[in-house]
C-alpha positions as CSV (number, residue, x, y, z in Angstrom):
1,X,-0.1,0.1,-0.1
2,X,1.0,3.4,-1.1
3,X,1.8,6.3,2.0
4,X,-0.3,9.1,2.4
5,X,0.2,11.7,4.5
6,X,-1.3,10.2,7.6
7,X,1.2,7.3,7.7
8,X,4.4,9.6,6.8
9,X,5.4,9.5,10.5
10,X,5.8,5.8,10.4
11,X,8.4,5.7,7.2
12,X,11.9,5.0,7.8
13,X,14.1,8.1,7.6
14,X,16.9,7.7,4.7
15,X,19.5,9.2,6.7
16,X,18.9,7.2,9.9
17,X,18.6,3.8,7.7
18,X,22.1,4.6,6.2
19,X,23.4,5.1,9.0
20,X,22.4,1.7,10.5
21,X,23.7,0.2,7.0
22,X,26.0,-2.8,7.3
23,X,26.6,-3.1,3.5
24,X,29.0,-1.1,1.8
25,X,27.3,2.1,0.4
26,X,27.9,3.5,-3.3
27,X,27.6,6.6,-5.0
28,X,26.3,6.5,-8.6
29,X,27.0,9.8,-10.3
30,X,29.0,12.6,-9.8
31,X,28.9,16.4,-10.0
32,X,26.9,18.9,-8.0
33,X,24.6,16.4,-6.7
34,X,27.1,14.1,-5.4
35,X,28.8,16.9,-3.4
36,X,25.9,17.9,-1.7
37,X,25.0,14.2,-0.8
38,X,28.9,13.6,0.1
39,X,28.3,16.6,2.6
40,X,25.3,15.5,4.6
41,X,26.9,11.8,4.7
42,X,29.8,13.6,6.2
43,X,27.9,15.6,8.9
44,X,26.0,12.4,9.9
45,X,29.4,10.1,9.6
46,X,27.8,8.0,7.0
47,X,30.9,6.3,4.9
48,X,30.9,5.8,1.4
49,X,32.9,3.3,-0.1
50,X,33.2,4.4,-4.0
51,X,31.5,6.3,-6.7
52,X,30.3,4.5,-10.0
53,X,29.1,5.6,-13.6
54,X,27.3,3.7,-16.1
55,X,29.2,1.6,-18.4
56,X,30.9,4.1,-21.3
57,X,31.0,7.0,-19.0
58,X,34.1,5.8,-17.0
59,X,37.4,7.6,-18.5
60,X,39.7,6.9,-15.4
61,X,39.3,9.8,-13.6
62,X,38.5,10.3,-9.6
63,X,35.9,12.2,-7.9
64,X,36.5,13.8,-4.5
65,X,39.5,11.4,-4.1
66,X,37.6,8.2,-5.1
67,X,38.5,6.5,-8.7
68,X,35.2,6.3,-10.6
69,X,34.2,2.5,-11.4
70,X,32.1,1.4,-13.9
71,X,28.6,-0.3,-13.2
72,X,30.0,-3.6,-14.4
73,X,33.1,-3.4,-12.1
74,X,30.5,-3.0,-8.9
75,X,28.6,-6.0,-10.3
76,X,31.8,-8.0,-10.2
77,X,32.5,-6.9,-6.8
78,X,28.8,-7.5,-5.0
79,X,26.1,-9.9,-5.8
80,X,22.4,-8.7,-6.2
81,X,21.4,-6.8,-2.8
82,X,25.3,-7.1,-1.8
83,X,25.6,-3.1,-1.3
84,X,23.5,-0.1,-1.4
85,X,23.6,2.7,-4.2
86,X,22.5,6.3,-3.6
87,X,21.9,8.3,-7.2
88,X,23.5,11.2,-6.9
89,X,22.3,13.0,-10.6
90,X,19.5,14.4,-12.2
91,X,17.6,13.4,-15.8
92,X,14.4,12.9,-17.7
93,X,16.2,11.4,-20.3
94,X,14.5,8.0,-21.0
95,X,17.7,6.3,-22.4
96,X,19.5,7.5,-18.7
97,X,16.2,6.4,-17.1
98,X,16.6,2.8,-18.4
99,X,20.1,2.8,-17.4
100,X,19.3,3.9,-13.9
101,X,16.2,1.4,-13.8
102,X,19.2,-1.7,-14.3
103,X,20.8,-0.6,-11.5
104,X,17.5,-0.3,-9.3
105,X,16.8,-4.1,-10.1
106,X,20.3,-5.2,-9.1
107,X,20.9,-3.2,-5.8
108,X,18.7,-1.2,-3.4
109,X,18.9,2.1,-4.8
110,X,18.1,5.4,-3.0
111,X,17.9,8.9,-4.5
112,X,18.5,11.3,-1.7
113,X,16.7,14.5,-1.8
114,X,19.0,17.5,-1.2
115,X,17.5,21.2,-2.1
116,X,18.6,22.5,-5.6
117,X,19.1,25.9,-3.8
118,X,20.7,26.3,-0.6
119,X,18.5,25.9,3.0
120,X,17.3,23.0,4.9
121,X,17.4,19.6,4.4
122,X,13.9,17.9,4.0
123,X,14.6,15.0,6.6
124,X,12.4,14.1,9.5
125,X,13.2,16.7,11.8
126,X,12.3,19.3,8.8
127,X,8.7,17.7,8.5
128,X,8.0,17.5,11.9
129,X,8.6,21.0,12.2
130,X,6.5,21.9,9.3
131,X,4.0,19.2,9.5
132,X,1.1,21.5,10.3
133,X,1.6,23.8,7.3
134,X,2.3,20.6,4.9
135,X,-1.1,19.6,5.7
136,X,-2.7,23.1,4.9
137,X,-0.9,23.2,1.7
138,X,-2.3,19.7,1.3
139,X,-5.5,20.7,2.0
140,X,-5.4,23.6,-0.5
141,X,-5.3,21.2,-3.5
142,X,-8.4,20.6,-5.2
143,X,-8.3,17.3,-6.7
144,X,-7.5,13.6,-5.1
145,X,-4.4,13.5,-7.6
146,X,-2.8,16.1,-6.6
147,X,-2.8,15.1,-3.0
148,X,-1.6,11.7,-4.1
149,X,1.4,13.4,-5.7
150,X,1.8,15.6,-2.7
151,X,1.8,12.7,-0.5
152,X,4.1,10.3,-2.5
153,X,6.6,13.0,-2.8
154,X,7.1,13.6,1.0
155,X,7.0,9.9,1.6
156,X,9.9,10.0,-1.3
157,X,11.8,13.1,0.5
158,X,11.7,11.3,3.9
159,X,12.7,7.9,2.7
160,X,14.7,8.7,-0.8
161,X,12.8,5.2,-1.8
162,X,13.5,4.9,-5.7
163,X,9.9,3.6,-5.8
164,X,8.0,6.1,-4.4
165,X,9.5,8.7,-6.8
166,X,8.8,6.9,-9.8
167,X,5.1,6.9,-8.6
168,X,5.1,10.2,-7.8
169,X,4.2,11.6,-11.5
170,X,1.5,12.3,-13.9
171,X,-0.1,11.3,-17.3
172,X,1.5,13.2,-19.9
173,X,0.3,16.4,-21.0
174,X,-1.6,16.7,-17.4
175,X,-0.5,20.2,-16.7
176,X,-1.7,21.0,-20.6
177,X,-5.3,19.7,-19.7
178,X,-5.7,21.3,-16.4
179,X,-4.3,24.7,-17.7
180,X,-5.9,24.5,-21.1
181,X,-3.1,25.6,-22.9
182,X,-4.8,25.8,-26.1
183,X,-6.5,28.5,-25.0
184,X,-3.4,31.0,-24.1
185,X,-3.0,33.8,-26.4
186,X,-0.6,36.1,-24.2
187,X,1.8,34.7,-21.7
188,X,4.7,35.7,-19.5
189,X,7.5,33.5,-19.3
190,X,9.6,34.0,-16.2
191,X,13.1,32.0,-16.3
192,X,12.7,31.7,-20.3
193,X,15.8,30.0,-20.3
194,X,16.6,29.6,-24.4
195,X,13.0,29.7,-25.2
196,X,11.9,26.2,-25.1
197,X,8.7,26.9,-23.0
198,X,8.1,29.6,-25.4
199,X,8.8,27.2,-28.5
200,X,6.1,24.6,-26.9
201,X,3.2,26.9,-26.0
202,X,3.8,28.6,-29.8
203,X,3.2,24.7,-31.2
204,X,0.1,24.8,-28.5
205,X,-1.5,27.6,-28.9
206,X,-1.9,31.0,-31.6
207,X,0.0,32.9,-29.4
208,X,-0.4,37.1,-29.9
209,X,2.2,38.1,-27.2
210,X,5.3,36.7,-24.7
211,X,7.1,38.7,-22.5
212,X,10.3,36.5,-22.0
213,X,12.7,37.1,-18.9
214,X,15.8,35.3,-18.6
215,X,18.7,36.6,-16.4
216,X,21.7,34.6,-17.7
217,X,23.9,36.4,-20.2
218,X,24.3,33.4,-22.7
219,X,20.7,32.2,-21.9
220,X,19.2,35.3,-23.1
221,X,21.5,36.0,-26.1
222,X,19.9,32.4,-27.4
223,X,16.4,33.4,-26.3
224,X,17.0,36.6,-28.5
225,X,18.4,35.0,-31.2
226,X,15.5,32.7,-31.5
227,X,12.7,35.4,-30.9
228,X,14.1,37.3,-33.8
229,X,13.3,34.6,-36.0
230,X,9.7,34.2,-35.1
231,X,6.6,35.8,-36.8
232,X,3.2,36.1,-36.1
233,X,3.8,36.4,-32.1
234,X,5.0,39.5,-30.5
235,X,7.8,38.7,-28.2
236,X,9.6,41.0,-26.0
237,X,12.8,39.5,-24.0
238,X,14.3,41.1,-21.1
239,X,17.6,39.9,-19.0
240,X,16.4,40.5,-15.9
241,X,15.9,38.1,-12.8
242,X,12.2,38.1,-11.7
243,X,12.0,39.1,-8.1
244,X,10.1,41.3,-5.4
245,X,12.0,44.2,-6.3
246,X,13.6,46.4,-8.6
247,X,17.1,46.6,-8.6
248,X,20.1,44.7,-8.8
249,X,21.2,40.6,-7.1
250,X,24.1,38.4,-6.8
251,X,23.7,35.9,-9.8
252,X,25.1,32.7,-10.6
253,X,26.4,33.3,-13.8
254,X,27.5,29.7,-14.7
255,X,25.1,29.6,-17.8
256,X,23.5,26.3,-17.3
257,X,19.4,25.9,-16.5
258,X,20.2,26.2,-12.8
259,X,21.4,29.5,-12.9
260,X,20.0,32.0,-10.5
261,X,19.9,34.0,-7.7
262,X,19.5,31.7,-5.1
263,X,23.2,30.3,-5.6
264,X,24.8,33.9,-6.6
265,X,27.5,35.1,-4.6
266,X,27.6,38.5,-3.2
267,X,31.1,39.1,-4.5
268,X,30.4,42.0,-6.4
269,X,31.3,40.8,-9.6
270,X,28.6,38.5,-11.2
271,X,25.1,40.5,-10.6
272,X,22.1,41.2,-12.2
273,X,19.0,43.5,-13.1
274,X,16.1,42.1,-11.1
275,X,12.7,43.5,-11.7
276,X,8.8,42.8,-10.7
277,X,6.3,41.2,-12.7
278,X,4.2,43.9,-12.2
279,X,6.7,46.4,-13.2
280,X,7.8,44.6,-16.3
281,X,4.4,44.1,-17.6
282,X,3.6,47.8,-16.9
283,X,-0.4,47.1,-17.5
284,X,0.2,44.8,-20.4
285,X,-2.7,41.7,-20.1
286,X,-1.4,38.0,-20.1
287,X,-3.7,34.9,-19.3
288,X,-0.9,32.6,-18.5
289,X,2.4,33.0,-16.4
290,X,5.2,30.5,-16.1
291,X,7.6,30.5,-13.1
292,X,10.8,28.6,-13.0
293,X,13.1,31.1,-11.3
294,X,15.6,28.8,-9.7
295,X,14.2,29.0,-6.3
296,X,13.2,32.9,-6.2
297,X,9.6,32.0,-6.8
298,X,8.2,33.3,-3.6
299,X,9.5,36.9,-4.4
300,X,8.6,36.4,-7.9
301,X,4.8,36.0,-6.8
302,X,4.9,38.9,-4.3
303,X,6.1,41.0,-7.3
304,X,3.1,39.6,-9.3
305,X,0.5,40.4,-7.0
306,X,-1.3,43.3,-8.9
307,X,-0.6,41.4,-12.3
308,X,-2.6,38.5,-10.7
309,X,-5.3,40.6,-9.5
310,X,-5.9,42.5,-12.6
311,X,-5.4,40.0,-15.1
312,X,-6.5,36.4,-13.1
313,X,-3.8,34.6,-15.3
314,X,-3.4,30.8,-15.1
315,X,-0.3,30.1,-13.0
316,X,2.4,27.3,-13.6
317,X,4.9,27.5,-10.6
318,X,7.9,25.3,-10.1
319,X,8.1,24.4,-6.1
320,X,10.7,21.9,-6.0
321,X,14.2,24.4,-5.7
322,X,13.9,24.4,-2.0
323,X,12.4,22.1,0.8
324,X,10.1,24.9,1.9
325,X,8.5,25.3,-1.6
326,X,5.9,22.7,-0.9
327,X,4.2,24.7,1.7
328,X,5.0,28.2,1.3
329,X,4.3,28.3,-2.4
330,X,1.1,27.2,-2.0
331,X,0.0,29.1,1.1
332,X,1.4,32.6,-0.4
333,X,-0.9,31.6,-3.6
334,X,-3.9,31.4,-1.3
335,X,-3.3,35.1,-0.1
336,X,-2.2,36.4,-3.7
337,X,-5.2,34.1,-5.6
338,X,-7.9,33.0,-3.1
339,X,-10.5,32.5,-6.0
340,X,-8.0,30.3,-7.7
341,X,-8.2,26.0,-7.8
342,X,-4.9,24.7,-7.3
343,X,-3.2,21.4,-8.6
344,X,0.3,19.6,-8.2
345,X,1.5,17.9,-11.3
346,X,5.0,16.2,-11.5
347,X,6.7,14.8,-14.7
348,X,8.7,11.8,-14.5
349,X,12.2,12.7,-13.6
350,X,15.2,12.1,-11.0
351,X,15.2,13.3,-8.5
352,X,11.8,15.2,-7.5
353,X,12.1,18.1,-9.9
354,X,9.6,19.1,-12.6
355,X,7.0,19.3,-9.6
356,X,4.7,22.0,-10.5
357,X,1.8,23.8,-9.0
358,X,-0.8,25.0,-11.5
359,X,-3.1,27.6,-10.7
360,X,-6.5,27.9,-12.4
361,X,-8.8,30.8,-11.7
362,X,-12.4,29.7,-11.0
363,X,-15.1,31.0,-13.3
364,X,-17.0,34.0,-12.1
């Protein structure tokens, strides 16, 4: 039986389970995610035996002083169930998910949940401290499927269980159906990256207007180059971070999809202009807003209060960058958009990314 909110307190904590584990623990994958997981393991005095990558991805390199092995080498060392594996990278690519599934068939596979942005770890203490707020956020959701995804996501975050994470997904295109995206004519794309969402929307609906905001210089250049070639739709591109104030802020200028304010350092070298949605739109009407602003979603929503009140647009808000997003964002939106229905959706990916709060105005 799948867990629900009322049985979450009975589930074993990932970190406590790892601390009691007698089998060797291996990291699967490298990079920023593995750095964060190793840091938590170190804080809790949990030893790691080594690190491996999928066959074909090993080139004699090392990670944190450990030689990177291949999955085949690990299989030669341990029989089925003979060690424990922690997945340390993220993906939504079907071919990579298939490789991960092969690992999960041979060894117990866990996917530690560490926040994309800095902040609190979602562990048993975090859940206990915010249980009431989480329950209030859960009860604001408008259908049982959203509550199912909410419960399974919490269960995964507490246990790290791979099977619960894969179960916490929706049917394809659920977001399109709930938001009725084919009816959208005028949209704001906050965290526009290189225009991928806007391109998708142009294929779904006869858009007349897109306001796209992307803070990263290289991503913004690609966005602007693409927009310049689009006909039949007015596209306005801004190189700015959507926030709750107009000004300037420290910014992570790494150029990847996760570049944003939450990982920026106040070193005076990497800064970006900030703007509120209300100021940027300046009275322009929109009927759909997407927020995927790498941990600044709460600030971006606060800076959209007048636009939400004036236009009553459909909203799609990423809520996976910070541990508290699952309750702070729904509760904030209850204040900003009281006459709305709220839904939670998640596309199949590892770890618990692509988790979105969909907000639909109630017809008057």
